[in-house]
VMD Tcl script that draws the C-alpha trace (Angstrom):
set ca {
  {146.49 140.29 117.55}
  {147.85 136.99 118.65}
  {146.85 135.87 122.19}
  {149.59 135.01 124.67}
  {147.34 132.56 126.60}
  {147.93 129.14 125.20}
  {151.68 129.60 124.70}
  {154.09 127.58 126.82}
  {157.02 129.09 128.71}
  {159.39 127.89 125.93}
  {157.17 129.62 123.28}
  {157.12 132.74 125.35}
  {160.88 132.71 125.69}
  {161.03 132.70 121.85}
  {158.60 135.64 121.83}
  {160.93 137.57 124.22}
  {163.99 136.83 122.09}
  {162.24 137.89 118.91}
  {161.41 141.11 120.69}
  {165.08 141.86 121.36}
  {165.13 140.62 125.01}
  {166.81 137.74 126.83}
  {164.92 134.49 127.05}
  {164.25 134.79 130.75}
  {161.85 137.52 130.08}
  {159.57 134.88 128.59}
  {159.50 133.10 132.03}
  {158.32 136.41 133.48}
  {155.57 136.67 130.87}
  {154.46 133.15 131.63}
  {154.35 133.82 135.33}
  {152.23 136.92 134.81}
  {149.75 135.10 132.61}
  {149.47 131.80 134.33}
  {150.33 132.46 138.02}
  {149.82 136.21 138.67}
  {146.57 136.92 136.89}
  {147.59 139.58 134.45}
  {144.58 140.91 132.54}
  {146.65 142.96 130.11}
  {150.28 143.36 129.10}
  {150.40 146.69 130.84}
  {149.94 144.72 134.12}
  {153.35 143.12 133.69}
  {155.07 145.87 135.53}
  {158.46 144.16 135.99}
  {159.01 143.91 132.18}
  {160.99 146.67 130.47}
  {158.78 149.32 129.02}
  {160.26 148.75 125.56}
  {159.21 145.04 125.79}
  {155.69 145.83 126.90}
  {155.32 148.31 124.03}
  {156.50 145.76 121.45}
  {154.20 143.11 122.90}
  {151.17 145.44 122.84}
  {151.73 146.13 119.16}
  {151.38 142.44 118.23}
  {149.95 140.54 121.14}
  {147.09 140.51 123.64}
  {146.76 138.48 126.80}
  {143.69 136.92 125.13}
  {141.30 136.25 128.00}
  {137.58 135.86 127.22}
  {135.25 138.63 128.29}
  {132.41 138.07 130.73}
  {129.11 138.58 128.85}
  {126.96 137.45 131.75}
  {127.35 135.77 135.08}
  {124.91 134.50 137.80}
  {125.59 133.28 141.29}
  {123.31 130.86 143.16}
  {122.67 130.59 146.82}
  {125.17 127.67 147.03}
  {127.91 129.99 145.58}
  {127.98 128.26 142.20}
  {128.86 130.86 139.56}
  {127.79 130.39 136.01}
  {129.68 132.40 133.36}
  {128.78 133.22 129.76}
  {132.06 134.18 128.18}
  {132.63 135.95 124.92}
  {135.56 134.87 122.70}
  {137.60 136.97 120.32}
  {135.22 136.35 117.41}
  {132.05 137.09 119.34}
  {131.09 133.42 119.93}
  {130.14 132.48 123.43}
  {130.72 129.53 125.74}
  {129.74 128.63 129.22}
  {131.89 127.86 132.27}
  {130.98 127.11 135.84}
  {132.80 127.76 139.10}
  {131.95 125.18 141.77}
  {133.28 125.97 145.25}
  {133.39 123.09 147.78}
  {134.69 123.11 151.36}
  {137.82 121.24 150.36}
  {138.36 122.50 146.81}
  {137.32 124.81 144.02}
  {136.40 123.05 140.79}
  {135.47 124.45 137.42}
  {133.52 122.97 134.51}
  {135.02 123.86 131.15}
  {133.79 123.99 127.52}
  {135.89 122.62 124.66}
  {133.72 123.61 121.77}
  {131.29 126.44 120.74}
  {128.12 124.26 120.75}
  {128.30 120.43 120.34}
  {127.79 117.99 117.52}
  {127.01 114.97 119.73}
  {123.27 115.79 119.64}
  {122.37 114.24 123.04}
  {118.68 114.46 123.35}
  {118.72 115.60 127.01}
  {121.28 118.38 126.64}
  {120.49 122.03 126.12}
  {123.91 122.61 124.36}
  {122.84 120.10 121.64}
  {119.77 122.19 120.83}
  {122.09 124.97 119.53}
  {124.14 122.94 117.08}
  {127.90 123.27 116.60}
  {130.09 126.26 115.49}
  {133.79 125.49 116.03}
  {136.48 124.04 118.31}
  {138.08 126.06 121.01}
  {141.91 126.62 121.00}
  {143.99 125.39 123.94}
  {144.27 129.03 124.98}
  {140.54 129.47 124.97}
  {140.08 126.47 127.24}
  {142.80 127.70 129.64}
  {141.52 131.27 129.39}
  {138.22 130.16 130.95}
  {140.01 129.13 134.15}
  {142.14 132.30 134.23}
  {139.03 134.49 133.79}
  {137.18 132.63 136.60}
  {140.26 132.63 138.80}
  {140.29 136.45 138.59}
  {136.83 136.50 140.23}
  {137.57 133.86 142.96}
  {139.40 134.52 146.21}
  {140.18 130.79 146.54}
  {142.56 128.99 144.18}
  {141.00 126.81 141.49}
  {142.41 123.33 142.01}
  {140.25 120.99 139.85}
  {139.00 121.18 136.26}
  {136.41 118.98 134.58}
  {136.02 119.03 130.80}
  {132.31 118.60 131.06}
  {130.87 121.75 129.63}
  {129.86 122.53 126.07}
  {131.31 120.19 123.46}
  {132.82 116.72 123.16}
  {136.46 117.01 124.30}
  {137.73 114.09 122.25}
  {136.46 115.74 119.03}
  {138.83 118.63 119.86}
  {141.64 116.28 120.78}
  {144.82 118.20 120.05}
  {143.61 121.42 121.76}
  {142.38 119.44 124.80}
  {145.66 117.66 125.29}
  {147.65 120.84 124.85}
  {145.40 122.51 127.53}
  {146.00 119.59 129.85}
  {149.73 120.18 129.61}
  {149.23 123.90 130.18}
  {147.25 123.28 133.35}
  {149.86 120.89 134.71}
  {153.05 122.54 133.53}
  {152.18 126.23 133.51}
  {149.37 126.69 136.16}
  {150.87 123.99 138.50}
  {147.70 122.02 138.82}
  {147.95 118.28 139.63}
  {147.16 116.17 136.62}
  {145.22 113.91 138.99}
  {142.78 116.80 139.53}
  {141.87 117.03 135.83}
  {138.99 115.11 134.42}
  {138.08 114.65 130.73}
  {134.54 113.51 129.97}
  {133.53 111.87 126.81}
  {130.27 110.36 125.29}
  {132.40 107.49 124.13}
  {134.65 108.38 121.23}
  {136.49 105.05 121.22}
  {139.51 106.14 119.02}
  {139.95 109.21 121.12}
  {139.97 107.18 124.34}
  {142.73 104.94 122.97}
  {144.81 107.96 121.85}
  {144.41 109.54 125.30}
  {145.60 106.31 126.89}
  {148.76 106.51 124.72}
  {149.50 110.08 126.12}
  {150.29 108.61 129.50}
  {148.77 111.43 131.49}
  {147.55 110.57 134.99}
  {144.24 112.29 134.52}
  {140.76 110.95 135.16}
  {138.62 109.77 132.31}
  {134.87 110.06 132.71}
  {132.55 108.09 130.35}
  {129.05 109.37 129.88}
  {127.16 106.06 129.79}
  {123.59 107.10 130.59}
  {122.19 103.68 129.46}
  {123.05 100.02 130.12}
  {122.51 98.87 126.57}
  {123.04 100.08 122.99}
  {119.34 100.18 122.08}
  {118.46 102.78 124.73}
  {121.77 104.59 124.53}
  {121.28 105.20 120.77}
  {118.05 107.00 121.46}
  {119.70 109.32 123.99}
  {123.07 109.83 122.31}
  {122.95 109.70 118.50}
  {126.75 109.14 118.21}
  {126.26 105.88 120.02}
  {125.27 104.45 116.68}
  {128.91 104.90 115.53}
  {130.64 103.35 118.56}
  {128.87 100.49 120.29}
  {129.25 99.96 124.08}
  {131.38 96.83 123.54}
  {134.04 98.88 121.56}
  {133.84 101.81 123.91}
  {134.29 99.77 127.04}
  {137.19 97.85 125.42}
  {138.89 101.20 124.80}
  {138.23 102.06 128.44}
  {139.82 98.80 129.51}
  {142.84 99.76 127.45}
  {142.90 103.19 129.12}
  {142.93 101.67 132.63}
  {145.56 99.13 131.71}
  {147.94 101.80 130.29}
  {147.38 104.60 132.86}
  {146.44 102.50 135.99}
  {143.72 105.01 136.63}
  {140.18 103.99 137.50}
  {137.38 105.52 135.42}
  {134.26 107.37 136.41}
  {131.12 106.23 134.75}
  {128.66 109.15 134.48}
  {124.98 108.11 134.52}
  {122.29 110.67 134.02}
  {119.09 109.50 135.65}
  {115.99 110.49 133.70}
  {112.66 109.69 135.22}
  {110.91 106.78 133.57}
  {113.60 106.41 130.89}
  {116.70 104.81 132.42}
  {116.17 104.76 136.17}
  {114.59 101.38 136.93}
  {116.10 98.79 139.24}
  {116.25 96.36 136.29}
  {118.39 98.92 134.39}
  {120.63 99.28 137.34}
  {121.28 95.57 137.50}
  {121.98 95.49 133.74}
  {124.47 98.31 134.13}
  {126.29 96.58 136.95}
  {126.42 93.37 134.93}
  {127.80 95.22 131.89}
  {130.64 96.81 133.85}
  {131.47 93.59 135.58}
  {131.65 91.70 132.34}
  {134.39 94.06 131.21}
  {136.20 93.98 134.54}
  {136.29 97.76 134.63}
  {137.14 99.42 137.95}
  {135.78 102.76 138.86}
  {132.75 104.41 140.45}
  {129.38 105.10 138.97}
  {128.45 108.79 139.40}
  {124.68 109.25 139.34}
  {123.40 112.57 138.01}
  {119.72 113.42 138.64}
  {118.33 115.08 135.46}
  {118.48 118.88 135.72}
  {115.35 120.09 133.91}
  {115.78 121.28 130.35}
  {112.78 121.82 128.08}
  {112.94 119.19 125.37}
  {110.53 117.77 122.82}
  {111.02 114.44 124.50}
  {109.42 115.65 127.75}
  {112.19 114.22 129.93}
  {111.66 114.65 133.65}
  {113.50 114.40 136.94}
  {113.75 111.05 138.56}
  {111.93 110.63 141.94}
  {113.93 110.31 145.17}
  {112.61 106.76 145.44}
  {113.86 105.72 141.99}
  {117.27 107.25 142.64}
  {117.52 105.38 145.97}
  {116.50 102.06 144.37}
  {118.87 102.46 141.48}
  {121.70 103.27 143.78}
  {120.91 100.36 146.10}
  {121.01 97.86 143.18}
  {124.44 99.06 142.11}
  {125.75 98.95 145.68}
  {124.30 95.47 146.12}
  {126.28 94.42 143.00}
  {129.51 95.68 144.64}
  {129.83 98.86 142.61}
  {131.00 102.08 144.26}
  {128.35 104.67 143.70}
  {128.47 108.49 144.13}
  {125.72 110.97 143.51}
  {126.37 114.37 142.03}
  {125.14 117.15 144.24}
  {122.51 119.30 142.49}
  {124.05 122.78 142.28}
  {123.16 126.01 140.40}
  {119.67 124.95 139.36}
  {118.42 128.45 140.05}
  {120.89 130.01 137.57}
  {120.44 127.46 134.75}
  {123.76 125.77 135.54}
  {123.16 122.74 133.37}
  {125.31 122.84 130.26}
  {123.94 125.08 127.61}
  {121.08 126.61 129.47}
  {122.58 130.07 130.13}
  {123.75 130.40 126.62}
  {120.36 129.48 125.25}
  {118.48 131.71 127.70}
  {120.74 134.65 126.81}
  {119.45 134.25 123.21}
  {122.86 134.68 121.59}
  {123.01 134.65 117.82}
  {123.31 131.40 115.97}
  {124.02 132.66 112.54}
  {127.42 130.82 112.28}
  {126.12 127.52 113.35}
  {126.09 124.52 111.00}
  {123.69 121.52 111.29}
  {124.79 118.83 113.74}
  {124.35 116.21 111.03}
  {127.14 117.79 109.10}
  {129.60 117.26 111.94}
  {128.46 114.20 113.90}
  {130.98 111.35 113.69}
  {133.94 113.68 113.03}
  {136.99 113.84 115.28}
  {139.50 111.19 116.20}
  {138.08 108.42 113.98}
}
mol new
graphics top color blue
foreach p $ca { graphics top sphere $p radius 0.5 }
foreach p [lrange $ca 0 end-1] q [lrange $ca 1 end] { graphics top cylinder $p $q radius 0.2 }
display resetview
């Protein structure tokens, strides 16, 4: 059956007309799906019974099912969601005093192969549809008393390797769910052509660049795809993004003890961003332990403080991500791996790396 989640109001109006109803019934269907939390077509009680019957014969709302969920003491909720084909993805609900944010996946697995990431250890299966991306929010909203207001595309997958679906989902969030585009953040490891394409969309969203290293040599050991797009090209694309959208960037920097957390590397990072005249804050992310062959470890509080001080001294705005959900394996890919889901449909990362917007 075809899922209704992922269709726009205009497309749902067409569905209503094709079912022998007036177009305004499509607006009602859209309201039920995106605003009123319908879990099934039978929930849409103000639709004529005849229309509901016709819809049920060909369509389903199409929300993912909850395979597993954990809640930590800080109220972070980690979801393992099952899609229509049995594949699973992770999503995280992050309540704060002033907002409720969610972390979304855009692919089943990931082909970027980042050495510090649990998702990378599982390989890549497929892209998500726009409806599957939006469906994560609708499923989590059903379990939250507070309204979800912010979305970050920072879960499983590289968003800009699933470009069309990601852009479609951004429009759905803004136009159908009524979210502010300014509350939507897309994170990328640095797919330069995708950054330029996103700049041309003209959407006032936030772009987050996963830097994690101040030079190409170190970055290529942490992020294999860095061998395809060098920092010079990536940051030039980021400069184009800020020029066209007038939006500052966020530079994500995962601090790994003894690897990229020295004061010298902080100064190098500040110099790199200054050379490109790129506005935006650096968001420091202390490494959240994942078992890896590389033996990565958490940075010390002292190294975090020194790294942050060097960036501040250089005039760079610095934030530090609050460590949340550690007790429930909230880092990307951990819950899915720990649940020991099947990997029979996965293909080797080497077969996919470098694909996408290039």
